[in-house]
LUMDREN-580748 format. One record per residue (C-alpha): residue in three letters; x, y, z. Coordinates in pm, 1 decimal. Layout:
REM residues N
+-----+----------+----------+----------+
!   r !       xx !       yy !       zz !
+-----+----------+----------+----------+
! ALA !        X !        Y !        Z !
...
+-----+----------+----------+----------+
***
This chain:
REM residues 121
+-----+----------+----------+----------+
!   r !       xx !       yy !       zz !
+-----+----------+----------+----------+
! MET !   1307.1 !   1129.7 !   -185.5 !
! SER !   1150.6 !   1287.5 !    125.7 !
! ASP !   1359.1 !   1453.7 !    396.3 !
! SER !   1267.2 !   1178.6 !    643.0 !
! VAL !   1427.2 !    921.2 !    412.5 !
! LYS !   1745.1 !   1127.8 !    379.8 !
! ASP !   1773.1 !   1203.1 !    755.4 !
! THR !   1999.3 !    913.1 !    849.5 !
! GLY !   2196.9 !    650.3 !    671.1 !
! ILE !   2008.1 !    382.9 !    864.8 !
! ARG !   1664.2 !    508.6 !    759.3 !
! ARG !   1779.6 !    546.9 !    398.0 !
! THR !   1917.4 !    193.6 !    397.9 !
! CYS !   1588.1 !     52.2 !    531.6 !
! TYR !   1391.8 !    247.4 !    272.0 !
! LEU !   1606.7 !    116.8 !    -12.3 !
! GLN !   1606.0 !   -238.9 !    123.9 !
! TYR !   1231.0 !   -273.0 !    184.6 !
! ARG !   1051.8 !    -29.2 !    -49.7 !
! GLY !    861.3 !   -213.8 !   -319.3 !
! GLU !    937.1 !   -553.2 !   -162.5 !
! CYS !    618.2 !   -586.3 !     46.0 !
! LYS !    447.8 !   -868.0 !   -147.4 !
! LYS !    770.3 !  -1061.2 !   -199.0 !
! LEU !    852.9 !  -1048.9 !    173.9 !
! VAL !    495.5 !  -1146.5 !    266.7 !
! ASP !    518.1 !  -1448.2 !     33.7 !
! LEU !    851.6 !  -1549.8 !    191.0 !
! ALA !    706.6 !  -1516.0 !    542.7 !
! ILE !    408.2 !  -1735.4 !    448.2 !
! LYS !    642.6 !  -1992.4 !    298.1 !
! GLU !    820.4 !  -2008.9 !    636.5 !
! ASP !    494.2 !  -2002.7 !    837.8 !
! PRO !    189.5 !  -2124.6 !    642.4 !
! THR !    -44.6 !  -2013.6 !    923.1 !
! LEU !     10.3 !  -1651.7 !    816.7 !
! GLN !   -238.6 !  -1488.2 !    580.0 !
! ALA !   -140.2 !  -1233.2 !    312.8 !
! VAL !   -328.3 !   -903.9 !    338.5 !
! ARG !   -341.6 !   -630.4 !     75.3 !
! GLY !   -440.3 !   -282.1 !    177.6 !
! PHE !   -310.2 !     48.0 !    301.0 !
! TYR !    -59.5 !    152.9 !    562.6 !
! HIS !   -149.9 !    490.7 !    709.2 !
! CYS !    186.8 !    644.8 !    794.2 !
! PRO !    170.7 !    949.3 !   1023.9 !
! LEU !    436.0 !   1120.7 !    808.2 !
! TRP !    371.6 !    993.9 !    452.9 !
! GLY !     -4.1 !    938.4 !    466.1 !
! LYS !   -191.2 !    651.2 !    301.5 !
! GLN !     41.1 !    404.7 !    125.7 !
! GLN !    -49.2 !     89.3 !    -69.5 !
! HIS !     96.8 !   -206.5 !    115.6 !
! TRP !    101.8 !   -582.2 !    184.8 !
! TRP !    144.2 !   -743.4 !    529.4 !
! CYS !     65.0 !  -1069.4 !    711.6 !
! LYS !   -213.6 !  -1146.0 !    953.2 !
! CYS !   -146.3 !  -1404.8 !   1223.6 !
! THR !   -405.7 !  -1660.4 !   1334.3 !
! ASP !   -475.9 !  -1450.7 !   1646.0 !
! GLY !   -551.9 !  -1145.0 !   1427.2 !
! SER !   -228.1 !   -962.4 !   1505.4 !
! ILE !    -19.4 !   -809.2 !   1228.1 !
! TYR !    324.0 !   -919.3 !   1117.9 !
! ASP !    472.9 !   -673.9 !    870.1 !
! PRO !    806.4 !   -790.0 !    728.3 !
! SER !    867.9 !   -464.3 !    537.8 !
! VAL !    746.8 !   -203.6 !    788.1 !
! LYS !   1097.4 !    -54.7 !    818.7 !
! GLN !   1054.2 !    110.2 !    475.9 !
! PHE !    835.2 !    373.1 !    643.4 !
! PRO !    991.2 !    655.5 !    845.7 !
! THR !    787.1 !    565.2 !   1157.0 !
! ALA !    855.4 !    189.3 !   1119.6 !
! GLY !    508.4 !    107.2 !   1249.7 !
! MET !    490.6 !    359.5 !   1533.8 !
! GLY !    153.1 !    535.0 !   1533.4 !
! ALA !     50.4 !    379.9 !   1201.8 !
! GLU !   -275.5 !    207.8 !   1116.0 !
! TYR !   -345.3 !    -74.1 !    872.0 !
! GLU !   -655.1 !    -78.8 !    649.4 !
! GLU !   -747.3 !   -391.2 !    455.0 !
! PHE !   -844.5 !   -332.2 !     92.2 !
! ASP !  -1220.5 !   -381.3 !     52.9 !
! GLY !  -1227.6 !   -436.8 !   -324.4 !
! TRP !  -1354.2 !    -87.4 !   -403.5 !
! CYS !  -1172.1 !    216.4 !   -542.0 !
! THR !  -1264.8 !    576.3 !   -611.4 !
! CYS !  -1282.6 !    728.9 !   -958.2 !
! GLU !  -1002.1 !    981.1 !   -977.7 !
! GLU !  -1214.3 !   1219.9 !  -1182.9 !
! CYS !  -1568.6 !   1218.5 !  -1037.2 !
! GLY !  -1520.0 !   1051.8 !   -698.1 !
! LYS !  -1766.2 !    765.6 !   -760.9 !
! ARG !  -1693.4 !    440.5 !   -569.4 !
! ILE !  -1647.2 !    146.0 !   -808.0 !
! LYS !  -1546.4 !   -218.5 !   -777.0 !
! GLU !  -1180.9 !   -267.0 !   -862.0 !
! GLU !  -1256.1 !   -516.9 !  -1140.0 !
! GLU !  -1489.2 !   -263.2 !  -1307.6 !
! ALA !  -1243.9 !     27.1 !  -1294.3 !
! LEU !  -1063.7 !    149.4 !  -1604.2 !
! MET !   -703.0 !    239.2 !  -1539.0 !
! CYS !   -561.1 !    566.7 !  -1667.2 !
! GLY !   -196.8 !    509.0 !  -1586.6 !
! ARG !   -210.9 !    441.7 !  -1213.3 !
! TYR !   -544.7 !    619.6 !  -1165.4 !
! PRO !   -877.5 !    431.5 !  -1156.1 !
! VAL !  -1172.6 !    588.6 !  -1338.5 !
! CYS !  -1534.4 !    475.2 !  -1373.4 !
! SER !  -1592.3 !    548.9 !  -1742.4 !
! THR !  -1437.2 !    650.3 !  -2070.0 !
! LYS !  -1587.5 !    996.6 !  -2015.4 !
! CYS !  -1401.2 !   1032.3 !  -1685.1 !
! ALA !  -1082.8 !    895.2 !  -1842.7 !
! MET !  -1097.9 !   1158.5 !  -2117.0 !
! ARG !  -1165.1 !   1438.2 !  -1868.8 !
! LEU !   -881.3 !   1318.8 !  -1647.0 !
! VAL !   -630.7 !   1359.9 !  -1931.7 !
! GLY !   -778.0 !   1688.6 !  -2051.0 !
! LEU !   -974.9 !   1572.9 !  -2354.6 !
+-----+----------+----------+----------+
***
């Protein structure tokens, strides 16, 4: 766990309460307000960098993020990036559509050749 998570009991509690609950909390928010739209993408945290994330988009385009408190900055200075359907091969750097990617554990690759090289074969 990073130092920023361990800094205070409050921050640690928020991390433990919200981490990994993004999609579930988005679904609950949409159930309460059907005008919200679920968005999958990345949260660019000034301290932790690019993090996979889910949030809600309001009809006016603003963001409602029910699990933002999991991050040490809790939304301050962060940017949201919607997932565009493309990923990058972990081995060669080629951009590929998500549905065409092969998964090596949690790493997308573009081919069997890249998968073998990624694992050292």
